[in-house]
DOKEZA-881336 format. One record per residue: y, z, x of N, C-alpha, C in turn. Coordinates in steps of 0.02 Angstrom, whole numbers, plus 50000, padded with zeros to 5 digits. Example, Ala and Ser with C-alpha at 12.3 -4.5 7.8 and 13.67 -1.06 7.14 Angstrom:
BEGIN
497165039050660497755039050615498355039050660;498885035450642499475035750684500025039450645;
//
This chain:
BEGIN
463204003556218463663997656256463303997856318;463053990356348462583988956409463173989456472;462983990256527463513989456586463843982956584;463613977556558463983971956559464483971856505;464543977156461465123977156400465093970656344;464383967156363464253961356318464323962956231;464263968956228464233971356148465033969356122;465393970756167466153970256143466513962356141;466083957856178466463952056186465933945556154;466173940256138465863934956105466133929156145;465713924956160466033917956193466373914456116;466913911056129467513910656077467183902556061;467143901655997466863895655976467403890355985;467673884755970468013878555973468493879255935;468253881255867468883881555820469123889155816;468883892855854469433900155860469903899555922;470383904055907470983903555936471373911655965;471513911256017471783918856040472353917756006;472663923755973473313923355934473783929655970;473233934656000473693939456031473323944256079;473513947456131473203950956172473763955656210;473343962856216473773967456252473283971956299;473513975456338473183980356375473423987556371;472843991556361473013999756365472454002456408;472474008456440472344012056470471804007856523;471154006956522470724003156566470343998956520;470643995956476470573990656416470973982456414;470643979056403470993972356365470893970356302;471443970156265471033968256199471363961956176;470943956856138471033950156112471023949156043;471483946456014471423945355949471273936955930;470813937055893470443929555882470493927855816;470783922055806470913919455739470243914455730;469813915955650469403911255640469663908055573;470073901255591470203898755535469603897755482;469013894355494468633891955446468333897755411;468193904155426468223909455391468663914255365;469213911255374469853915355353469883922655383;469783924255434469713931055461469933930655530;470093937755551470303938855613470013943255649;469753942655713469253946255756469503950055805;469433956955822469743961555872469203962155923;469343959655990468933961156034469023964656087;468693969656123469053974056187468573973256228;468703972156294468303974256362468673977356413;468283979656454468583983356517469023978856562;469573980056576470113976056629469653975656695;469863970756724469453969256799469513974656847;469753978156843469793984956891469113988456876;469143990456803468703993856778468103990956783;468033984556768467453979856781467183979856837;467353979356891467213979356947466903986156985;466953991156937466493997156963465993998456914;465733993856847465193993956814464563993856857;464493991856903463653991756939463643998356968;464114002656975464074010357009464284015356951;464104011856888464384016956822463774022656819;463184020756842462744026056834462694032356886;462954029956948462954034056993463664039556977;464224035156947464774039956910464504045156873;464154042756813464014046056769463564051556792;463094051656830462824056156858463174062756875;463754059956923464364064056952464594068356904;464964064156834465224067056789464764072756755;464244070156741463834074056694463744081356732;463634081456803463504087856831464104091456833;464594088656838465164091856845465304096956784;465254091956723465444094356653464934099956642;464254098156664463794104256647463864111056677;464154111056752464404117356777464864120456749;465494115756711465964117056697465784122256622;465294119456587465164121456522464864128556521;464394128456584464014134156595464574140656621;465174138756659465564142256683465904145456616;466094141356564466264143856517466024148656468;465374145356468464814150056425465054148756362;465334144556334465544143556271465464133656245;465604132856200465704126256180466244122556195;466394117156222466934115156264467164108156213;467734108356195468094102956163468074096356208;468284091056165468304083456204468934085856252;469354087956233469984089456278469994093856333;469574097556338469444102956379468974099156436;468574095456424468084091356461468544086156502;468934083756445469514078056481470014081656532;470264086456511470674089356559470414092556632;469744094656617469404097256668469164090856721;469094086556692468864079456738469464077356773;470124077156746470584072556768471194076756789;471244083056771471764087056797471784093056820;471014093656852470764099556896471224100356953;471714104656967472104105657045471524106957101;471004110957077470714114957126470044111357136;469984106557125469154103657116469144095357146;469004094157187468934087557222468364083757163;468574079657130468144074757086468204068157130;467484066457150467364061157187467064055457130;467734054757078467544048157038468354046057030;468214038357042468894035457038469184036356964;469924037856978470514038956910470254035456864;470214028256889470384022556851469724023156791;469114025656813468504024456766468484032256740;468834037756758468584044056715468504043456656;469034040256614469034038456547468504036656514;468324030656526467674026656517466904030056532;467054033756595466434037256602466254043556571;466794046856554466784053156511466444049856437;466754043856411466474043456348465774039756352;465534037056394464974035156406464354042256412;464734048156454464204053456467464154055656381;464644057156352464604058556273464214054856231;464224047756252463844043156218464284040756158;465084041756185465594038156135465874032756161;465604028056209465924023456243466174018056199;465874016056142466154010456101466754012656059;466674018656025467034021055977467614023156025;467534025356081468074027756123468624023656140;468444016956150468954010856165469404010956112;469184012556038469574012055983469914016755977;469674023055981470044029755981470784030656018;470724025056085471294026756120471784022156109;471584015856052472084011556054472614011556017;473244012756013473864014655976473994009955935;473814004255944473923998155889473383997855830;473034002055839472464002355778472774008955716;472724005855664472884011855615472284015655584;471914010855579471224015355537470484011055550;470094015655556469274011055580468864014755532;468474009055513467934009055459467184008055479;466684011555468465994010355482465674011655410;465524006755376465184007555314464394009455303;464144007555361463414008755376463134008555434;462604010855464462434009855538462234001755536;462103999155485461713992655496462333987055483;462923989355491463553985155479464073985455551;464283979855553464943981855610465393985455595;465843988855635466393989955636467103986655615;467453987755565468063982955552468583988155552;469143985955567469793990555571470383986355546;470933990555532471653989455512472063990755563;472353984655588472803983455657473583983455640;473863987055673474713988655644475073980755646;474863977355701475153969855702474703963955673;474103965755657473643959455633473213960355579;473433967155552473043967755474472363969955498;471883967355449471193968655426470973964855488;470573967455521470113964155565469383966155575;468863959755594468143961455591468213963755669;467533965155698467363965855764466663964555770;466483963455826465623963755847465333970455862;465793974655845465563981455877465113986455827;464383986055846463893989755818463833996255845;463704001655806463444006455833462704010155824;462414011255881461744015455860461684020355824;461084021855809461004028055761461224034755809;461144034255875461194037655912461844038755932;462164033755935462884034555943463274035855881;463044034555820463374037855765463354046055752;462734046855773462644053255778462894058955820;463034054955886463314057755939464034058155922;464524054655877465064056255847465114060655810;464824059255767464674063755704464544071855730;464174072355767464234079255798464664081855841;464964077955885465494080155919466134083255869;466304078055817466804079955771466564087355742;466194087555726465834092155677465984099655730;465694098955795465734105955825466314106755851;466884101955860467524102355873467814105555816;467544105955742468004108755683467454114255670;466894116455695466464121555683466224119355616;465994113955600465854112655525465054110155529;464674113255471464044112455465463924103955420;463774099055445463834092555405462934092855383;462714093355310462024093455299462044091655226;461384090055207461244088355132461704092055083;461784099855098462174103955061462864102855071;463014100255110463724098555121463884091355147;463864087355109463774081155138464324076255142;465004080455155465524076155157465984082355228;466294075955267466714081855322467334077055327;467814081755308468624078855311468884083755380;468944080755432469124084155492469534080655542;469904083855582470454080855625469944082155698;470064077755728469784075655801470424073055843;470594077155870471114075655924471154079155991;471524075256035471584076456124472074073656153;472174073656217472614071456255472784064156246;472154061556226472114054356227472194050856155;471984054256110472124052456018472174058055974;472404055055924472454061555865472184056255796;471604058855774471354054855718471114061555658;471054057155603470694061955560470234058355515;469644062255527468954058455520468584060255456;468344056755423468074058255355467274054355375;466854059555361466144056155351465724058655284;465404055155272464954055555210464244053755232;463724056755194463134056255221462604058255156;462074054955143461634056655096461614064255074;461454066055003461444061254960462094059654923;462724061954950463264058954925463324052354910;463054047954974463124042454987462534037754975;462504032354939461894028054943461594025654996;462004023855040461774020455109461774026055152;461664023055213461384029055262461964032655292;462594030255300463284034055328463964030755304;464494034755305465074030955294465624035755336;465944031855387466484035855435467044031555418;467544035755396468164033755402468694037055447;469034033755506469404036255558470184034555542;470654039355517471334037455504471584040555576;472094034355598472284036455675472954038555662;473264042255704474024045755697474314042755785;474784040055790475084038555833475264043555873;475224043955946475534048855983476334047655992;476454041456013477174038856003477294037155929;477494042655884477564043055824478194039055816;478044034455744478534031155718479064035255691;479794032455724480344035555681480654033355630;481174037055603481554034055555481824026455569;482054024855642482324019355651481794014555665;481054017255669480494011755676480254008855607;480704014355562480164012455487480804007455456;481344007855479481884002955453481763996855483;481543996855563481333989455572480883986855534;480273991355522479703988955489479803986855416;480503988955403480653986855326480223991255279;480113996355306479794002655253480294004855216;480824005755236481424010355226482084007255245;482564007455202483274004255214483674008655250;483984007855277484594011255328485004016155283;485214014055239485394018655180485094024255165;484524023055141483884027155115483874033955182;483724030055235483544034755287484024039855300;484754037855310485274040755317485274047455248;485204045455200485244048155143484624055255143;484154053155155483474056955169483574062355230;483974060255277484064063655327484634068755314;485024066655273485704071355256485314076155219;484954076155176484654081655132484194085255157;483764082155204483294088255227483724091755288;484074088855310484574092855369484854099355335;485064098355268485294104755223484814107855177;484144106455199483624110355163483484108355096;483434102755075483264100855009482524098655005;481994101254961481504100854970481174092354933;480714090854959480434083754964479864081854945;479724079054895478914078054865478824070254894;478384067054935478184060854948477534058254920;477634054154864477174053054819477044044154834;476214044554828476024037354831475184035554839;474964029954838474344029354851474014031154901;473464030054917473254033154994473414026955041;473444028455102473864024155149474464019355135;474834023655099475484020855074475964021255142;475764025955193476304029655231476614036055223;476384039355183476554046555153476744049755215;476154052255260476374056155302476654053655374;476614047555376477054044655427477834045255431;477994044555358478624045855333478844051655332;478514056455321478514064855312478684066555391;478344065055445478324066455503478994064555531;479284057555507479914055555536480404059355494;480434060655442480984065555402480984071455431;480384075355461480544081955497480964082555542;480944076655588481274078555639481954079755631;482344077355560482924081055550483054086155519;482564090255522482674098755501482994101455563;483514104255559483824107055615483544110855649;483474110855739482954113555766483004122455768;483584124755757483634131355742483404134955680;483094130555625482704133755578481914134455585;481684138355554480974140355571480524137555539;480174131555552479704127355511479004130255513;478734131655467478034133255465477684128655421;477004126155461476664121055431475864124155403;475704122755353475034123055319474794117155305;474214116155343473864109455331473134110555331;472684107255285471944107855293471664104355360;471954097255358471894093155420472554092355464;472494092955512473234092155563473424084655570;473824083955513474154077355520474854077455547;475344084055545475894083155571475874082655653;476464081855687476524079755757476814086555790;476834086355847477224092255885477864090255916;478024083555899478684081755919479464085255898;479404085855840480024091255823480134096455879;480814096155901481094101455938481294106855913;481164113455931481484119355889480874125055883;481054128455812480514132855813480054131455751;479474130055763478804127855736478354132455751;477854133255696477204135455694476844132355649;476194128655671475694125055623475124130055621;474884130055547474294135255537473814129055510;473114128155538472714125155503472134129455479;471904126355409471484129755359470854128555377;470304132555356469704130855372469554126855308;469084120255322468914117455277468114116455260;467674121055296467204121155300466974123755226;466524121055183466534124555099466564131955104;466064135755165465964142055159466614144855181;467034141955203467794145855218468114145355160;468094141255119468534138655062468914144955026;468474150055010468684156154968469084160155038;469014159955091469254164155147470054161955163;469994153455173470614150355189470854147255149;471114148255078471344143655035472064142355050;472434136655036472974135655044473394138955003;473314141954943473614147054909473784153654948;473214155554963473264161254995473574161355057;473574156555111473934155855173474654154955155;474834151755100475564152655074475904158555060;475424162255030475664168755013475764173755068;475324173555118475484176455200476054174055225;476094165555215476764163255264477354165955236;477414166055160478034170555129478254175455171;477794179655197478064186655227478224186055314;478094178255341478314176555403478924174655406;479454174555362480094171655367480284167255389;479854160555342480044153655351480724151555325;481004147555354481594141955328481524137355291;480944134755312480704128355275479974127255299;479504125455236478794124355245478464118455240;478184115355284477754109755272477024109955235;476974108655185476224109655142475834104055155;476054097855199475494094955211475254090555164;474744088755148474434086055085474264089855022;474474087154962474144092654910473744086754859;473194089954853472524086354813472304089954759;472304097854772471864101254727472464106754677;472144108954627472484113454587472634119854635;472304120854668472504127554714473034124454758;473124118654789473694116954833474274116154785;474144114454727474844113754693475044120754664;474684126154651474814133354637475284135154704;474974133154771475304134754823476014131754828;476074124754808476524121754802477224124454763;477004126354702477504130754647477644136854669;477094140354701477344147054733477944145554786;477884141154819478454139754879479124139354838;478924134154802479594131754748479904137354731;479654141854679479784146054642480244151354673;479984153754740480444157054766480994154954806;481244149054813481674145254835481684143754895;481094144454930481094141255006481004133255011;481374129955041481214121855038480504119455072;480464114955042479814111755070479714104955075;479264102055109479054095355110478304094355117;478014089655066477414087755058477214080555037;476544079155035476214072655024475974073354961;475884070254914475524069154850475274063654847;474574062154816474304056454806474384055154731;474734048954725474944046354644475594042054643;475764039854597476104034354581476904035954578;477034039554546477804041854546477894049154501;478384052654504478554058554466478144059554402;478314054554381478134054354300477224055354299;476884051854345476114052954349475924060054374;476484061954420476284069854437476504074054398;476904073954347476994078554297476454078454268;476224073254231475574072754195474924075954222;474854075754287474344078154320474464084954312;474934088354322475094095554325474954098354262;475174094554198475254096654136474504095854105;474214089854106473694087954076472894090154102;472894089554166472394090554226472274097954236;472924101854263472914107254284473204111854255;473364111354192473704115654144474184121354176;474674116054232475194119654262475744118554214;476154123754184476734123154148477264119354193;477534114354160477964109854197478644112554205;478874118254181479474122754174479464123754251;478964126754288478884129254352479114123054398;478934117154384479224111654431479764109954411;480054109154344480784109154328481364113054360;480974120154377481484124854384481534124854455;481304119054504481264118454572481834115354608;482264114354559482984111454594483294115354636;483534112454688483664104154706482994102654730;482844095054715482084093454738482044085854742;481904081854791482014074954784481324071954795;481084067454727480554063554745480384056954784;480054054954828480124048954860479374045054823;479494040354800478844035654778478834029954844;478304028854867478024024254909477504020954876;477374013554903476834010554876476564007154938;475904002254934475613998954987475363992154945;475723987454980475373980354952475063975954995;474513973554963474243967555034474773960755032;474803957155092475093953255105474613947855147;474353945555118473643940555165473333947955190;473323947555244472813953255296473163960155294;473853958955281474353964555312474373969355263;474473975855274474683980155212475413980955231;475843979655177476503982055172476583987855149;477013993855186477004000655139477804000955143;478104002155088478854003955090479014009855034;479684010355039479874016354990480114011154918;479914013854871480024010454811480454012954751;480534019954768480854024254715481024031054753;481574032354738481964039654749482314041454679;481994048054679482234052354603482444059154625;482954062454591483044069654607483184072754545;483024078154564482854084654497483524085554475;483604084654429484454089654399484254097454391;484934098854386484794107454356484604107654288;484604103054254484184105554198483544103154183;483194101254248482424098854250482354091054225;482774087154223482844080354218482614077054285;482234072254280482074067054343482474060054324;483064059054375483524052654383483364049754436;483214044254427483234037954484483724037154524;483764037754579484334036654629483974028754656;483544024654653483464019554694483084014654642;483224008354634482854004954585482543998654629;481893998954629481653993854678481643985954653;481903985654583481863979054568482563976354585;483043979454569483693976154596484023979454664;483513981154692483653983254763484233987554773;484383990754727484993995554720484934002654731;485384005054791485094011754801485274016554758;486064017154719486314021554678486204017654596;485854019254558485694015254500486254018754460;486194016054403486764017654358486814025254328;486254028054313486184035054283486464039354341;486204037454407486464040354470487134041954482;487574036254460488284035554463488594039654399;488384039454354488604044154301488484051154312;487984054354346488004060754356488204063054418;488324058154456488714058754529488134064054569;487724062254574487104065254620487114074154622;486704075554568486664082654569486514085854638;486194084154676485964088054731486504088654779;486914083054793487454084654827487954088554801;488074088654732488544092754700488364100154715;487564101754711487404107454719487694109854804;487474104354847487614108354913488214110254932;488684105454909489524107454907489634113354873;489254116054824489484121154792489054128154822;488344126854847488084132054889488444133354960;488544130154987488714130855055489544130655053;489884129755001490504130654999490784125755053;490684119655050490704113855106491174108955066;491604105555096491904099755067491454092555100;491844086655058491644081655103491534080155153;492114082255190492364081955246491654082755312;491374090655280490894090955324490274087155317;490104084355267489524080855255489724073155287;490374073155302490574066955332490294066955396;490394074555432490234074655502489464072955531;489024076555465488404076855455488044069155468;488474065455419488194058455391488484054855457;488994055555497489024051655551488574052855626;488234059155639487854061555674487294058055658;487084059055596486464054755572486494046055594;486984045555562487114037655583487074035055651;487534037955695487564037755775486714036655801;486314043055784485594043855806485264036655783;485274035455728485004029055710485174022055734;485904022355740486254016755774486034017755858;485774021555879485664021655956485024018055958;484664016155914484104012255916484194003555893;484834003255888485273995855878484813994855807;484743999755758484623995955690485223992855657;485863996055657486263994455626486893997455667;487443994955632488013997855665488444002455629;488884007755639489224012055600489634008255540;489744002655571490464000155542489843996255460;489313993455484488883991255428488513997555381;488604003955402488514009155353489084010255313;489634010355342490354013555308490544007155267;
//
């Protein structure tokens, strides 16, 4: 980006109109509709206060570069982005002669991340795509859907970003290991980054940046977005509160991790929750007893830090509940079944269509006996889907299923008739609830108290009233 920031801005044509704008950090974003092309363009530029400092940016760059170089030499080790940012913005013992309003953009500029940095800290962006160094970035916006941009990255800017992510994760990206799936997070942003290079990819580069919100979506937010109904939210909260295993199944980008993080909030805080993830996607917002483990995902470490091995270790760390993150390989599913077979409740996300497709994959592709999964009662399966409506992605729960004590999968929600409790469920009287009543030696009055507390929590966000639920 040059000092005038013109790379980000483009003079509006007469047939273009601004359909939205907002401010964040030191930036202003405009959303431009282009009717003739049936496209929406995302534009970002510095706000007026930051813009007033641009003519002196090179002076501040030199100061920040000098400060950070001294800090790195003092540490004598690689410094993460977060360490650099905290040193620059939160150091109580050192006077830093750089206006606080521009420390973020100057840091991005020093690290050659100025253009991509403005996107990383925009909490309304869901995903960022770069298909080639020859093409502009495009993105998925939470309010405006798929947006084009005029933002292009030079080869040096692309290499600076990839190198930063690789170093943060101690990953070696080269022709022998041409794919990197890593997390890149700091006090400013939390992302999962996938990078592909030749010979795996035909073109020069591919980058996909999945963003996770620091102000994460709660179940009440998902109700507002019509991703889940209030009755479904209460039912899931009630079961997770009583330590029932849940597998969230759906295609990529269907909101599995978002729903998982929202549900985890209802695990009682006194329970010991251990998370085992390849890429750090869970949030820290849950209060209470929690430990998170991140596995090594560099190919050279795959034999040392497999999910199966780490789960075996975790079983000796006295977990009350386990978050297995995303399951995608036979090794992951072996870990999954190890947890379920010893009776420890877990929550996990799985790429797939529904429980039937999951069972087929386990049996026909991974040669895993279905009896192991069928013996995991009690166990709830959530089916999610994502559909394009115009340029927007609509994510929603389209199916809920429970495992019966005989290993059968019974639907609890029929998306076609919008009915939560289907006829088979009514006839079986919900095996999971019957199990809880018997296991906990409690009666329906106790469930009513749990239900009332969960309902009041959701009602606090003005989603609905207690009377509407009852």
